[in-house]
C-alpha positions in Angstrom: -36.8 177.3 250.7 -36.1 180.9 249.9 -32.4 181.4 249.2 -31.8 184.0 251.8 -29.7 184.5 254.9 -31.7 182.2 257.1 -32.4 179.5 254.6 -29.6 177.5 253.0 -30.9 175.7 249.9 -29.0 173.0 248.2 -29.8 171.9 244.7 -31.3 168.5 244.3 -30.5 166.2 241.4 -34.1 164.9 241.3 -35.8 168.3 241.3 -35.2 170.4 238.1 -37.7 173.0 239.2 -35.7 173.4 242.4 -32.4 173.8 240.5 -34.0 176.4 238.3 -35.0 178.4 241.3 -31.4 178.5 242.6 -30.2 179.6 239.2 -32.9 182.4 239.1 -31.6 183.7 242.5 -28.1 183.9 241.0 -29.5 185.8 238.1 -31.3 188.3 240.4 -28.2 189.1 242.4 -25.6 189.0 239.6 -26.0 192.7 238.7 -25.4 193.7 242.3 -22.9 191.1 243.2 -20.0 193.6 243.5 -22.2 195.6 246.0 -22.9 192.4 248.0 -19.3 191.4 248.1 -18.4 194.9 249.4 -21.1 194.6 252.1 -19.7 191.2 253.1 -16.2 192.6 253.3 -17.4 195.5 255.4 -19.2 193.2 257.8 -16.0 191.3 258.3 -14.2 194.6 259.0 -16.8 195.2 261.7 -15.4 192.2 263.6 -12.3 194.2 264.6 -14.4 197.0 266.1 -15.3 194.7 269.0 -13.2 194.0 272.1 -10.5 191.4 271.2 -12.0 188.9 273.8 -15.3 188.8 272.0 -14.0 188.7 268.4 -14.7 185.0 268.1 -18.5 185.7 268.6 -18.3 188.5 266.1 -16.6 186.4 263.5 -19.1 183.6 264.0 -22.1 186.0 263.6 -20.7 188.3 260.9 -19.0 185.9 258.5 -21.8 183.4 257.9 -23.0 182.0 254.6 -26.2 184.1 254.4 -27.3 185.5 251.1 -27.9 189.0 252.4 -31.5 189.5 251.3 -31.8 192.9 252.9 -28.6 194.3 251.4 -29.9 192.9 248.1 -33.1 195.0 248.6 -30.9 198.1 249.3 -29.0 197.5 246.1 -32.0 196.8 243.8 -34.1 199.6 245.3 -31.2 202.0 244.8 -30.8 200.9 241.2 -34.5 201.4 240.6 -34.1 205.2 241.0 -30.4 206.0 240.6 -26.8 204.9 241.2 -25.3 203.0 244.1 -22.9 204.9 246.4 -20.6 204.0 249.3 -23.3 205.4 251.6 -25.6 202.6 250.4 -23.0 200.0 251.4 -22.9 201.5 254.9 -26.7 201.5 255.1 -26.8 197.8 254.0 -24.2 196.8 256.6 -26.2 198.6 259.3 -29.4 196.8 258.4 -27.7 193.4 258.2 -26.2 193.9 261.6 -29.6 194.8 263.1 -31.0 191.7 261.4 -28.3 189.5 262.7 -28.8 190.8 266.2 -32.5 189.8 266.0 -31.5 186.3 264.8 -29.2 185.9 267.7 -31.9 186.8 270.1 -34.6 184.8 268.3 -32.4 181.7 268.6 -32.1 182.2 272.4 -35.9 182.7 272.8 -36.7 179.7 270.5 -33.9 177.5 271.9 -33.0 176.9 268.3 -29.8 174.9 267.7 -29.4 175.3 263.9 -29.1 178.5 261.9 -27.8 178.6 258.3 -27.0 174.9 258.6 -24.6 175.3 261.6 -24.9 175.6 265.4 -26.4 178.9 266.6 -24.3 181.2 268.6 -26.4 180.3 271.7 -25.8 176.6 271.1 -22.1 177.2 270.9 -21.5 179.7 273.8 -24.7 179.7 275.8 -27.7 182.0 276.1 -26.1 184.7 278.3 -23.3 185.3 275.8 -25.7 185.2 272.9 -28.1 187.8 274.4 -25.2 190.2 275.3 -23.5 189.8 272.0 -26.8 190.5 270.2 -27.0 193.7 272.2 -23.5 194.5 271.0 -24.6 194.1 267.4 -27.5 196.5 267.9 -25.1 199.1 269.4 -22.6 198.7 266.7 -25.3 199.2 264.0 -26.4 202.4 265.7 -22.8 203.6 266.0 -22.5 203.2 262.2 -25.8 204.9 261.6 -24.6 207.9 263.7 -21.7 208.3 261.3 -23.9 209.8 258.6 -23.9 213.6 258.3 -27.7 213.7 258.8 -29.4 212.3 261.9 -32.3 211.0 259.8 -30.5 207.7 259.1 -29.7 207.0 262.7 -33.3 208.0 263.6 -34.7 205.7 261.0 -32.5 202.7 262.2 -33.4 203.3 265.8 -37.1 203.5 265.1 -37.0 200.4 263.0 -35.1 198.5 265.6 -37.7 199.6 268.2 -40.5 198.4 265.9 -38.9 195.0 265.4 -38.3 194.5 269.1 -41.9 195.6 269.9 -43.2 193.2 267.3 -41.3 190.4 269.0 -42.7 191.4 272.4 -46.2 191.4 271.1 -45.7 188.0 269.5 -44.4 186.7 272.9 -47.5 188.1 274.6 -49.8 186.3 272.2 -48.2 182.9 272.6 -50.7 180.1 272.8 -53.6 182.6 272.4 -56.0 181.3 269.8 -58.1 184.4 270.2 -55.4 186.3 268.3 -57.1 188.1 265.4 -56.0 188.2 261.8 -55.3 191.9 262.2 -53.1 191.3 265.2 -51.2 188.5 263.5 -50.4 190.6 260.4 -49.6 193.6 262.5 -47.0 191.6 264.4 -45.3 190.2 261.3 -45.3 193.6 259.7 -43.4 194.9 262.7 -41.0 192.1 263.4 -40.1 191.1 259.9 -41.4 193.5 257.2 -40.0 196.5 259.1 -36.4 195.8 258.1 -37.4 195.1 254.5 -39.2 198.5 254.5 -36.1 200.2 256.1 -33.9 198.6 253.4 -36.0 200.2 250.6 -36.5 203.5 252.5 -32.9 204.2 253.2 -32.0 203.2 249.6 -34.4 205.8 248.4 -33.4 208.5 251.0 -29.7 208.2 250.3 -30.3 208.0 246.6 -32.3 211.2 246.5 -35.5 209.6 245.3 -38.7 211.7 244.7 -41.3 211.6 247.5 -43.6 209.3 245.4 -40.7 207.0 244.6 -39.7 206.7 248.2 -43.2 206.0 249.2 -43.6 203.3 246.6 -40.3 201.6 247.6 -41.4 201.6 251.3 -44.7 200.0 250.2 -42.8 197.4 248.2 -40.6 196.6 251.2 -43.5 196.3 253.6 -45.6 194.0 251.2 -42.6 191.8 250.2 -41.5 191.5 253.8 -44.9 190.4 254.9 -45.2 187.9 252.1 -41.8 186.5 253.1 -42.8 186.0 256.7 -46.0 184.2 255.9 -44.0 182.0 253.6 -41.5 181.4 256.3 -44.3 180.5 258.7 -45.5 177.9 256.2 -42.0 176.5 255.9 -41.8 176.0 259.7 -44.9 173.9 259.5 -44.7 172.2 256.1 -41.0 172.3 255.2 -38.1 170.0 256.0 -35.2 170.9 258.2 -32.6 169.5 255.8 -33.6 172.0 253.2 -34.3 174.9 255.5 -30.9 174.8 257.1 -32.3 175.7 260.5 -34.4 174.2 263.3 -38.1 173.8 262.3 -41.2 173.4 264.5 -39.8 176.1 266.9 -43.0 178.2 266.4 -45.1 175.3 267.7 -42.8 174.5 270.5 -42.9 178.1 271.7 -46.6 178.5 271.2 -46.3 181.0 268.3 -49.5 180.9 266.5 -48.8 181.5 262.8 -51.3 181.9 260.0 -52.0 178.2 259.1 -52.7 177.5 262.8 -55.0 180.5 263.1 -56.8 179.5 259.9 -57.3 175.9 261.2 -58.7 177.4 264.4 -61.2 179.5 262.5 -62.4 176.5 260.5 -62.3 173.8 263.2 -65.3 172.4 265.0 -65.5 172.5 268.8 -63.9 169.1 269.3 -60.9 169.8 267.0 -60.5 173.2 268.6 -60.2 171.6 272.0 -57.7 169.1 270.6 -55.6 171.7 268.8 -55.6 173.8 271.9 -54.5 170.9 274.0 -51.6 170.0 271.6 -50.3 173.6 271.8 -50.8 174.2 275.5 -49.1 170.9 276.4 -46.5 170.8 273.6 -44.4 167.7 273.0 -42.5 166.8 269.9 -44.9 163.9 269.1 -47.7 166.5 268.8 -46.3 167.7 265.5 -47.9 165.0 263.4 -51.4 165.3 264.8 -51.3 169.1 264.5 -50.2 168.7 260.9 -53.1 166.3 260.3 -55.5 168.9 261.6 -53.9 171.5 259.3 -54.5 169.2 256.4 -58.0 168.3 257.5 -59.0 172.0 257.4 -57.1 172.6 254.2 -54.9 175.4 255.5 -51.9 175.1 253.2 -53.3 176.5 249.9 -55.1 179.5 251.6 -51.9 180.3 253.4 -50.0 180.4 250.2 -52.7 182.5 248.6 -52.0 185.1 251.3 -48.4 185.2 250.3 -49.5 185.7 246.7 -51.8 188.6 247.7 -48.9 190.5 249.3 -46.7 189.8 246.4 -49.3 191.3 244.1 -49.3 194.4 246.4 -45.5 194.6 246.1 -45.7 194.4 242.3 -48.4 197.2 242.2 -46.1 199.5 244.2 -43.4 199.1 241.5 -45.6 200.6 238.9 -44.8 204.0 240.3 -41.1 203.6 239.7 -39.3 204.3 236.4 -38.4 201.3 234.3 -34.8 200.2 235.2 -32.7 197.2 235.9 -33.2 197.7 239.6 -37.0 197.8 239.2 -36.9 194.7 237.1 -34.7 193.1 239.8 -37.3 193.9 242.5 -40.0 192.4 240.3 -37.9 189.3 239.8 -37.6 189.0 243.6 -41.4 188.7 243.8 -41.4 186.1 241.0 -38.7 184.2 242.8 -40.6 184.0 246.1 -43.7 182.9 244.1 -41.6 180.2 242.6 -40.5 179.1 246.1 -44.2 178.8 247.0 -44.6 176.4 244.1 -41.6 174.4 245.2 -42.9 174.1 248.8 -46.3 173.0 247.4 -44.6 170.2 245.4 -42.7 169.1 248.5 -45.9 169.1 250.6 
C-alpha cells in the first residue's frame, strides 16, 4: 500500500520489492524530514488550542502515525521553485487538519473501525463525538488560515474544504447507482481527494512567490497525482489486504460506493451478470465480497484500473516539465515513481 497517512505499510521479510518500496519512500522524504518534523510538532501544539475537556480527542486525531503525504507535497512543491519558510509549515498544518477532519467524518459515514492500524475516533468515542470533533478540526484549520496577512490563503482553504465536502455529498448521492458515468466518477474523486493535493501544491507556490506558469503547473501536478492516488486507493479497497492497508477494507462496497473497477465491470458485463452484480450491491452482505471479486476478475478489471492510475501519473509528470530542475522537482517526480511502484506491488499481491 502507499506509505501515506491512511496506509500503514510494514516491511515483509519475504518481499524484497516491498522492502525496497519502503526504503524509496524514506529517500523521498529525507530531504524534507526537518520540515515534516516541524509540521508534526505544530500539529501537536494545536491540541492545546481546544477546550481541555476535548483534548483527548485532539491528541488522538493529531498525534497519529501518518506519513503526512500532503505536507510532503507542500515541502517538495516549495523546493521545486524556491525556499521553504515558516509560512509553508503553517499551510501544511492547515491542510493536514482539514484532511484529518475529512477522515474523521469518513469513518463515521463508512462505519469504519480501523484507521492507521488503530481504532477510529468514532469507534472509540461514538459517532456524535466524532462528527462534532471533525467540525472542530475544520474550524481550527480556518482559524489558522485567517492568521495569514492576506485573505487569499483563508479563501483558498475555505473553497477547497467546500469542494471536498461537495464531492463527498455527490458520492453519497450516487451510492448504488450503476448509471454513474465515467465523467461523474472522476469528477467526484477530483473533488473529494485530489482537491487537497491541488491545494497543497497551490499554497506552496503562492506563498513561495512562484511565477504564474509555475503555479499553474504545480496545481496540475497536484490534481493529476491526487486523482491517481484515489483510483489506486479504490483498487486497494477491492483487491488489497486489511493487514497491510492498516484500515478497514471493503467499506466502499458495504456503503454502495461504486468505484472504478466496479463501474468497469458493469460496462463489460452481460445482462445476467449485471443483474447479479446489482443484486450483490443493493443487498450487501459480507459474504457477497467474494462473488463480486469473481465478477471483477471475470471481466478483467484490475489491469485496466491500474492503467488509469498510470495515465494520471503520466499527466503529473508532464506538468513537472514546466518547472525548473531542482531537488524539489525531482522529489515530486520520485513521488509518481513511488506510486507506480506501489501499483506493481499490488499487482504482485493480487
